[in-house]
N, C-alpha and C positions, 0 to 999 in steps of 0.2 A: 617320784610318786611319794605319797604320804604314807603313813602307817597302814600296814595290811595285816588284819587279823583273820586267822583261819577257822572255818566253821564247817562241820559236816552238813550234808543237806538236811539232815533231820534237825539239827540245831538251828540251821538259818531258817527253816520253815517256821520253827517255833517263834523266831524273832524277826520274821521278814519285815514288818512295818518299821521297827525300830532301826534295822539295818538300812533299809532304803532311806529313812529320813537322815540318818547319820551320814551315808554316803553322799547324799544329795548337797550336804554342806561343802563337800569337797575336802574335808579335813581327814576323813578315814575311807579306807577301801577294805573290801572283805573277799578273801578267797574261799570259795565254796567247793568242797570235795564231795563227789558222789562215788562211791565205791566202784572201782573198775572202769571209771570214765575220766576224761580229762577234766582238770579244774576249771572253773570260771570265776571270773572277777567281777565284783559288783563296784562300779565307780559312778561318780556323777558324770552326766552329759558334758558339762564343761571341761571336766578332765580328759574325757575321751576326745572331745573336739580339739583340744589342746594337743594331745599325743598325734592326732591324725594331720593336724597343721605342721607339726614338727617333722613328721615323716614325709609330707609333701615337699616341704622346703629341702630337707637334706637328700630326697631323691632326685632333685634337680641340681646338676653340677654347676650351672650357671649361678644359681642362687647361692650355693655354698661358696663359691668363688667370690661372689659380690660381698658377702658376709665377711669372708677372711680379708678382702682388701680394704672394707670399711674398717674393721678392727684394727688393722695395721696403721691406716691413715689416722685414726683417732688416738692411737697409742694405748689401746686398751690390751690388758693382759689377762690371762686365765687365773682363776682362783687359786690353782695349784702353784702357778709361777708367782703369784703375789705373796703366798705363803714361804715360797723359798727366798724371796727378797727380804721378808720380814725377820727370817731366821738368822 
């Protein structure tokens, strides 16, 4: 996820239009805290759809295995492993 800035509910209310426009770009996300309640996150619909698709894929063991096999066949490595090789 991109940068997350935290606002109280009162602050968010004062800046709601600006926060919505900014979140819609997909470049910023906002945590909104209401005293005594769980926080909420304001993100773009595209960002939410991306997370939901990722959760859907990762919840299917067959899809996860297919990705693993494909990465191995193509010789792909993780970013972490690449950094180790470069060090």
